N, C-alpha and C positions, 0 to 999 in steps of 0.2 A: 687395725692391720697390722701397722709396723711393728708393732711388739710381737705379735704372732709369726710375723715374717720372720723378725728378728731370730727367733726361736729355731724356726726351719732352717735358716741359714747356719745358725752355728750347730743344730742335729745335722745338714750334711756333711760339713767338717770334720765332725765329730765319725759320720759314717764311715765317710774316707781315709781316715786318721787311720795308718798302719803304721804304728811304732818307730815313730822318724819319720815319717814323710807323711804327704797326701796326695793319694792319686787324682786324677782329674773326675775320673767315676767310675764305678763298677762295671767290667766286663770291657767297656768299649776303650779304657786307657788305663789300664792295670798297672802301669808302671810310675816314677817320678818324669816329670817332663819342668824343661828349665824354667819357661816364660810364667806357665803356670804356678809352677812353684812361688814364683817374685811375687805375684798377684795375692797368690793364697796367704803366704807368709803375712802378706798385710791384712787379710781377713781376719789372721789368728793373733794377730796386734792387741784386735778390739777385744778378743776372746781369752785369751791366753797367750802371753807373751815368751813363755819357755817355749810353747811348741812351734812359733813363730820362727826362734831360734834354732832349734832344731830341723825346722823345715832346711832353713840355709843350709846349714852343718850338712845335713843328710846330703841335699844336692852337690857341696861343695866335694864332698867324695871322690863324683866322677872325675873332677878337674886333671887333665893332662899335662906333663910335666913343662909343655912348654906356655903353659897359662890358659890353651884350650878349654872351653867348658860347653859338654854335650850337652844335647836336647832330650836324650833320654838317658837315665840311670838306671839300671835294671839292678834293685836291689835284691828284689824276690824272683818267685818262678811263677809264672804265669802263661798259660796255652791262647788266651782271648784277641790278643795281639799281634799283627805282621805290619814289617818285618823284624822277629825279633834279634838279640844278641849276635846267633848264628848267621844271620846272614848279612848282620855287620861285620864279624868278622875283624874288629878294631886292633888286633893284636898283632897284625900285620904293620903296624905304628910300633916306631921306636918310643915313641911319646904316651903311647897308651899306658892309663893306670889299670892295676888286677882288679880294681872294680868294672863289671862290664858296664859297658856302653855304647850309645850310637858313634858314627863317626862326623857329625853334622852339629853346626850348634840353632841357637834360636833369638829374636830380638833379646839383647842386651838392657833388661828391667831392672838387674838388680841393683846399682848402683843409686837409682832414682828408689827403690824402695826402701833401700838400707836408711837411707836420709831420710823416710816417710815413717820410717818405724822408730826415727829417733825423736821425729816431728811429735809422735804418738807418747813418748813414752819419756824421753828426755834425759837427763842423765843417768838414770837406772839402768841404761845400757851401753854405758859408755864401753864397759869391758868389750861387751860381744863386740861392736864398732872395729874397735881396735883388733879382735882377737881375727875377723873376716875380711878387713879392708887391705892386706897384702893380696889376699886371694881374689878380691876383685880387680886390683890393680892391674894382676898379672893378666887378667883374663882381657883389660883394654889396651895392655902393652902389646898382647897379642894380634888385636885386631890390626893397630896402627903398624906391626912391624912384619905381619903376613899377611893381610887382607885389603893393603893400602898400594898396590901397584905405581902408580903417580906421583904418590906423596902429595895428594891436594887432600888427605883429611877425611877422605869417602872411602868407607870400604867395603868390598862387596859381598853379596851371597853368592856360594854355588850351588844350591839345592833352594828349589821351590818351599822344602818343607822349612828352609832355614829362614826364609820372610816370616813364617806363624799362619800366612794368610794361601794356604796349598794350594788350591785350585782357581782360586782368582782368576778373568778372564784378560788381565794382563799375560800372562804367560803363553797363554796359545800361540802369541806370533814366533815364541821359542821351540815350542812343541813341534808347529808346523814347519822347521827345518829341520828336524830330528828324527831320525830314522832309528827308532829306536825297536831292539829283537820284538818278538811277538810271546813273553815272556810267560810262564803259567804260573799263575799267581794264587797264591795262599790265604787269599783275603778274609781277617776275620773280622771285618768293622760291619760289611753286609749282611752279619747273619746276627747282628744287635741292632741296627737300624735298618731304616728302608735304601734299598743303593741310589734309587733316585734323589735321593738329599745327599747322596755323597761323591766324590769324582770317579770317574768313570775307568773305567779297566784301561782304556789306551792312556788315560792321564797315568795310572800306576803302573805301567808298564817304563814309559818315559822317567817317572820317579825312582823304578828300581833299577834301569839301564844308568842312571849318575850314580849310584851306589856303586854297581858294579865297576863303574870308570874307577872312582874314589880308591874301591879296593885295589885294582891291580897297578893303581902309581902310588900303593902303600900308604895311600893318605898322606902324602906328599904334599904340603902345600905350594911349592915350586911348580909341581907338575902340572899341579891344579889349576895356577895361577894361567898356565901357560898352552893348557891342552882341555880344559874344561868346557864345552858347548855351551854352561849356563853359569853366567859371570855376570850379577847384575847390581847396579847402586841404587839401593833400596830405600825411599823416603823415610818408611816406618822404621825400618830398621837404624840408620843414619841416626833416624833424631829420637830416637831412646838412646846410642850410644852416646849423643852430645848430653841428652838431659842426665845419663847416669853418669857424664865427665862433670856437671855442675854437681851433682848431688857428693861425689867422691871427694871433688875438691873443698867443698865446704866442710865433710865430716874430716879431710885429710889438715885441715887448716886447725880443727878444733884438737887434733890429735898430734899437732906437731910435723908432721910428714912433710918439710918443707920441699926435698928433692921430688917425692911424688907429685905434690901441687904441683910445680913447675913445669913439670913434664905434663900432666894432665891441661894445664895452663895452654901448653903450647900446641896439644894436639886439639886442642878444641879451640882457637881458635885458627887454625887451619882449616876444621871445618866450617867453622862459619863462613871464611875468607870465599869458599866454591859452593858450598851446599845448594846457596837463592839462585848462583850465576848458573850450575850446569843445572841443577832438579827442577827450577821455577818453569813453567810453560803459562806464559803470557796468555795465550789463544784461549788453553783450557782453564785458566787461573786457578791453578792445582799444583803443587809436586806433582812429577812424575818420575818412573823410572828410566835410568840408564844402562843401555845393554854394551857391556866392555867389549864383548865378542863381536858383536856386531856394528860396533862406534854409533848407535843411535838411540834417542830416546824411542819409551816405547810409552806413546802420547794418549794414555788411559787413566782415567781417574777411579780414586778406590776410597774406602774410608781412610786407607793409609795415607793419602794424597793432603790429610788435614793435620796429622799428628806433628807433623813439623813445628804448629804451633808451642806445641807443648815446650821446647827446646828454642825457642825464641828467636827462631832462624829467620822470618818474614818481616822485611822492612814492614811501616805503618802500613804504606798504602797497599802494599800485599796482602796483609792479614785482610782492610778490607773490603777487598775485590774478592778473595776468598769467600770470606761470611756472605757477602749481598749476595754471592754467586750460585752458592752450592746450600748452604745450612740456614738461612734466614730467607723459607719462605721460596729460596732457590732451588737447583737440581735435583739436589736431593732430599728434600723436603717435598718436594711435586709444588705444580704452583699454586692449588690449594692446599695444601701441606698434605697432602693425601698418604704420605708416608711418615711411617715412624722416625726419628732417628735415629741413629745414621745408617743407613744400610751398606754394604760391603762395596756395592759397587754400583756406577751409575747407572740409576732407575733410567736414563733416557737411551741408553745404549742398547743395542739389537742383542747385546752379550749376559742383558740381566737375566736372572734368576732368582725369583723373591725365595726359593724352596734351597736350594741348592749349594750349601756348604760357604763358602766364601766368594760364590759369585751373584749375593744380590742380600744376604738375611744381615739381620743385624747381632751382632757381636758385643756384649757387655765391655770386655777389656776395653774393645776399640772404642767406646762410648765413654768409657772412664778416661780413658789418655786425651782422647781429644775436648773433653768436658774443661778437665785441669787448663788444656792449652786455651782454649775460651777467656775462662778466665785469668790468665798469664795477660791477655791482653786485652780485658775489660770488656769482655761482648758477654755480659752478666745475663740479658735476656735471652739470649740464646742458647747460654750453659744454663739455665736453669732450664728452659723447654727441652734439651737434651736428657737435661737429668730427671724430668718430668716422667720424659717419654720412657727411659730407663727403666725407671720404678715401675711405671703402669705395665710393662711388657712382663717383668718378673713377676710384680704382684696378680695380673690375671693369668700365668701360666706355669709361673713356680721355676725353679732353677736349671731352666734345658740350659743347651749348650748353646743355642742358637735360634733366630724367630725371623719369622715371616712380617718384613718391614711393610707391607700395605694396610692401612688401615682397615678397610673396608674387604671383607671376607665373604665369601658365600655360605650360607649358615652351614651351621655344624663342621667347620673347616676350623681347625686347632691350628694355633700358629708357633708353638715350639716344636724345635728340629731338636733330634743328634742325641746327644747323650741327657737323661734325666738327672737330678740331684746331681750337680755341674759345679765343680770347686771353687773354681774363679767367678762364675755369677755368683754363689751364695758371699762367697769372700768379700767382692765387691760391692753387693747390696751392702752388707755392712758397716763397709767403708765409706757407701755413699751417707749411710743413715746417722751413722756416730760423728763425719766432720763434716760440718755444714759450709763450711768454706776453707781455703786452705791461701 
């Protein structure tokens, strides 16, 4: 089974390769996405390291002059996705590159990925690490100098798409106070997959309203920080920034980048000082979100709440509490273990939906991140269970975008949703089976 699935995973990556970069899947996502490419590069690292390098080089062609790295790079032409480059109109910003891009970013996984590619290949990719290190450093510099208004080492996101968890119920509290216009949408996603498994039209109107606001401010970070109704310190985003700091610090030391390493260490220490204090909720026993505009915590738990384990954020007692309450026969696994780990939203919540995108389904990339966080803290038994659940889902259903987490489904009910032949699902399968431990 594993050998056959490995071959199929490689076929997925080959099928989505576009002569320089990999699309997430055909039709639904026809361009290059930021954090997708990070995970995809890791998969390519087990198959073809030159493709892994090309993947990251192609993504970095979209970097803005201020270090910002957007969430989509429109290398190619395609009519199957909305919003396209014309909607984003990033030429309004003096920082935008000649390459067409979106105007928001995604979780910064690349520093961590680059370190893992080095783990796979070692000294043989030192020249490549040296080549792209400056671009990744500039991206981190952008975050800490443009997205941290209180100088606390916690950066904000200004759009739900920047979180990567597009329609998590966490954002419902923000949308409740946002009177977005009734835009006429030209959605393409619902032409490819069942609309009941995707964000609603009203949610999309909020998403587009934020884009229209950013355009009206010419994507100026000062105005966004001052005026945007969506300004969130997200635990997933900040944890990945911290883990990527660690990756860049290690690689920078290997390259002799003393000044950059020292600055990364200062930023990282500041993040570590404030992350747990500000975003950990003892009542929920997990990391939550902070709404800078409303000056409030959004006390809801999602799979993002556990990713700080990956960055070594929680003290030992808090880590024990998180795992015991939620992952080791806890809330997210069900009292009787009746959920595959790890649902993307709290199954005990009335807002949990096992089929609608980030409101409940299992996502392979979050499972991969949480798995390595659990291993970092020595929770090997729970980590192995999560890995086993992940592989079971992929081997039962194939390389879908997301999966119904309920173990017991009605007869004939298929649990794979969203795009099929999905690149990061295939890529991370390859990493799971090719590296037993990290």
